[in-house]
C-alpha positions, 0 to 999 in steps of 0.5 A: 451569480446563478443559483447553480453556482451555490453549493447546497448544504447537503453537499458541503456537509457530506462525510466519508461516514455518510458514504459508508452508511449509504453504500455499505463497507464493501461498496464504499471500499470499491468506490474509494478504490475507483476514485483512487485509481482515477476512474471517475471522469467528466464530473459535473455539478448542477445544483445538488445533482452530481454526474460523472462517468466511472471507467472501471478497469479490469481489477483482476483477482481481488481477494482469496476469501470473500467476506460475505455473500452480500459482498460477493453479489456486490462485487460480481454486479459492479466490479466488471470492467466498463463505462458507467454513467452515474448521477447522484442527487442530494434532495435534502440533508437526509435524502439521497437518490442515485442512478447508474447504468450498472446491473446490480441486485437491488436491496443491498444498499442505496448507492452502488460502488460507482455512485460511491466513487462519484461522491468520493471524487466530490470530497477529494476534488470538488473544484473538478466538478464543472458547472454547466453553462445556461445554454446547456441546461435545456439539453441536459434536462431533455436528455433522459437517463436511458438515452444517456445509457445508450450513448454510453453503450455506443461509446463503449463499443467504439472504445473496444474497437479502438483498443483492438486496433491499437494492439497487434495479435500475439503481442503482450503489453508489459505494463498490463502484465505487471498490473495484473500481477500487482492486482493479485494482491489487491493492489491497483495499477502502479502509478506513473507519477508520484501521488504526493507532489504538493497540495492540489491547486483549485482547478487547472490553469485553463480554469484559473485563467478563465476567472481573470478579467480581460485587463488582468489577462492583457497585463500578463500577456505583455509580460510574455511579449504577446500581442493583445490587439484584436484578441478577445478574452477567450482567445487571449486566455487560450494563447496565455495557456499555451505559453505558460505550459512551456517550461522555458517560458516559465524559467525565463519569467522567473529569471527576471525576478529579484532575489526576494521574489524568487525566494518567496516563490520557492518558499510558497512552492515548498510549503505545498503550493497553496496557502491562505492570506494569513499563512502566506503572511506568516511564512513571509515573516518567518523567513525574513524575506522583507518588511510587511509593506514589501509583501504586496509588491512581491505578490504583485510582481509574481501575479503579473507573470502568472506565477501565482494566483489569488483565487479560491482555494478549497478547504476540504477539512473545514467543509467536512467539519462544518467550520467554514461558512463558505465552501470556498476560501480565498488564498494564493496558489502556484500552478502545477505548470509553474512548479513542474517547470521550476523544480524547486529543491529543498535547501539543506545543511550538509553533514560531513561524516568523515570530518566528524570521524577525524575531529570528534571523539564521538564517531557517528554510527552509520546505518545503511539499508539494502534496496528492497530489504523491506519487501524481503522482510515482509515476505518473511513475516507473511510466511511466518504468519501463514496459518496463524490462528486468531483466538479472539477470547485470548486476545481480549483477555491478554489486552485486559491484563495489559491494560490497553483496549482491544478491537473485536475484529483485528483483521477484518479491514473495517473501520472501528468506532470513532471513525477509524479505530478508536476503542475505549477502555472503561478504566481510563479515568479522566484527569483533573482537567477533564482529559483522557489518554488517547487509546491505541488504534483498534487494528493493532496486532495482539501481544501474543501474535507479536511474541510468536512472530519474534521467535522466527523473525528477529525484528523489533515489535515496532517493525513487526507492527509496521510489516503486518500493517503493510501486508494487511493494507495490500491484502497479501495477508488476510483472514479466511472465512472459516469458523476458526479464524486463520491468517492466510498469505497469497500464494504468489506473495514471493513473486509480488514482493521479490520478483521482476516487478518488485519496483512497481510493487514497492511504489504502489505499496509506498503510495498506499502507506503514504495515503493511509488514514491511521494515527499509528505514527502519532501514537508511537510518540508515547514511546519517546516519553510523550503523552497524547491527551484529548478531551473527554465526554461526560461518558468518558469517551474521547471527544474527537471528531471521526477521522480527526487524528487520522487526518492530522497524521496522514497530512503530516506524513505526506508533508514530510515526504513531499519535502524530502521529494525535493531534497538531493540524493546521496548527500548527508543532511544535517537533521538539526538544520532540517528540523529548523527549516521545517519549523519555519515552513510548517510550524503547526504541521502536526496539529495544523487543524487544531488552530481552527478550534477555540479549544484544541481537541487533543494535544501532546504533553511532556508531563501531566498538565503541561501541553507542548506548544508548537509556537515555541521552538523548544516545545516544537523540537520535543514534539514535532521534531521527535515525530520527524526523527521517528519517521526518518529513523523507522518507516523511511529507513525500513523502506530503504529510502534513508541511511542514518548517522546516529550518536552513541545514545541513538539520536539522529544526527544526519540522514541521506536519501538513497537511490531507493528514495528516488524510486519511491518519491519521484519514480526515478529508476536506478541500477541495482547493484549486487548487494553484499552477502546476507549478514547477521551480526558479524558472521557471513552466512551462505545464501542457501543451506540444506538440512538433514531432513531435506529442507532447503533454507534460503536467505530472503533477499531480492538478490536471491530471487532467482534461487527463490523462484526455482524453489517456488516452482519445485518445492513446497513452502514450509514456513520460516526458520532462523530468519530464512525461508524454508522449502521442502522438496516432496514427490508431489511438488516435484511431480507437479513441476515436472508435469508443467514441463519444468526441469530442475537442472539449475536447482540441482546444480545449486543444491550440489553447490550448497552441499559442497559449501556446507558449513558444518557445525556453524548453524546446522550440524549436518553430515555432508554424506547425508546431504549427498545421499539426499541429493542422490535420492532426489536425482533418482526420483527426478530421473525415474519420473514418468518411466515404467516401474519394473518389479522383479522377484515377485508374484502376480495375484489375480482374484475373481472379484472383489468379494473373493478379495474381501474373503481372503483379507479376512481369513489370510495374511493377504494384506500384509503380503501386497507390494502394490495394488494394480487394480481391485482384483490384481496385486503384486506380492513379494515372493516369500509372502506369496509362499506363506499365502499359498501354505495358508490356502492349502491348509484351508483346503483351497488350491489356487491356479498357478502359472509357473511358465517362463512365458508368463514372466517378464521378458 
């Protein structure tokens, strides 16, 4: 083994907190975004030196308000599109050096965002960093960084020529337009494939085959009827790679397996595709696939057909916590090519809703949700919070009275103490066993904000917290930089959430929520009469590692969604049976990492001193089972991905995945049907209404987007009223729309239709005659736009200069008689007022020059 194959300790102990401390919060955020969108390419490692290329796309308008001058300088210097060659070296545990071809201001931080992106890529996918062969060492050592920069510059120019040649002048890429609109809200380019298709395998198929010996490759080749005579290891590996990348060949090989072998392969695939030896053995026993002596034979049959591999699997969590003596652990994994070819589906137990209605006295209560209803509610919440003033002193006092911790900057987007948002209340005394209650996340909205929001958006506090979290996650709702902190909303929020690109935006928002590092869903278990406890330090602070709770919650959330992505759509699934299957597949999925410690750092209690144990089925149902039900009943139902069948006491009996789930989980588009009219309670309400003041109230639904788009073009946003969007038609908004070449013929037609269908006395007691008067005035205003205004029965007054005007204003009633000012020395007066002004001047001994000839009048 070469010395370069050994990963240095500094790279093994690298954490996200180290990247933030070296690159700063803004630089680390940009680097994490570059890593997330797949901008880091051609990664290599030579000893303690990491190199790679960061291909930065056009990120567009990131945010309406910049957090600081430093952040502006960093973004201007590093976020411009281009190809950047990056090199980062760990000299020792506390010393790092970095070089990059970007142009940036020095002295801001040690690492630029491109170097931070390279380190984030190392944390996420260390096996993607190739180790150069010995023959390439001399070339790498002799090639200077400046030479590499010039090479990258030439590649960049060649790429620009190729890009110019691919697209014809005058054409527009629809995907690019969609991506540009999404990035206005701080979102990246919508992903073409779901980001949650199982655990990442240790490298691709070519790299895995390269690790096998010649005899192993020959055994696999014989299973696929490949002639091995005369083929060397590299040629045989390439031939096998071409064959294994053909889905029909994989299916043919699986068809020759026995039933228990196929079941083991399916269970391993549903479990994520990568398991250690111990986990695979436990999985084999829980599903009763055979005797322990038969396991090795099954694995041998699968391995001989290259359906599974026994090789190195990366354990990133153990690396960061320093719990593993080696960077690489041996385990079993199913290649991505095999998983893609098999399409393993989740086994379900059907739930017959109609049979339950006929045979049982307790009829299940069905809760359905319309597609994109969450995005409509997000727009309502955003508009309701637009202009909300954040008063930190009131927030702190409020939370002290409520007995919960607070965070000083709730909408800063920065991580709080303890890595991701833990804050400690001094009065939270430890119990007899030395544990304390886990405090709430530091970025939760205040009670006063939720109460004021509920007055205009009638939703539960849990949903409002979830909505604010999503809006902040996408930067649709942000805090401005003024001295008095206010919440602001992007001006194109309605188009992003309800417009023609709402499907792409929904998938991107869902992907961000799915991978967000937070423990809010875990903390919400306390609403089910469960207690979250953790070890306490001598200073009465949580003895938790940075990001420990966030990692557990994020992995559990992704595990559930990954399983649901394999379930059929539009079929009722028995929830109790689903819970039992998840228990057999992932018995410790909510506290997966705690088994690595001799003493758990945190746990779930039903009552003080009685922790719930995941190895016992009843305890698992009370903790992990409740977590599953909570995710299905709340976030996934709000997303429109699940319909629910509930008992009279609110228990989840069954659920089914909607076509919206197919879009969010697997990218399967569906034909949107026109939803039923908006309902509140049992009363059907019209989509659009007019108030007596002339404001327009419209239902916030995706089906109403054509009307909302008209109002967005011609009216001013006036907030939210009774769960509806409110718009106000003003001369300014109409004038701007007409000056852009828009004509509101469709809007006037819809307003007249709303006036005819106005339900007097239902919600707004408005007289139809008053509405017609408002519409007539609106039509007259539009009809007169841009035309010459004629004044009749008036007089024209002209003074010599502005000094005479000031003297007349001080000594006469001139200002009261002016109808319109044409210029500083020319005014239109009403006829009666002009006669009074003339009498005043005569009494003062002044006689103005009068023109009474008809030739001076209007012709």
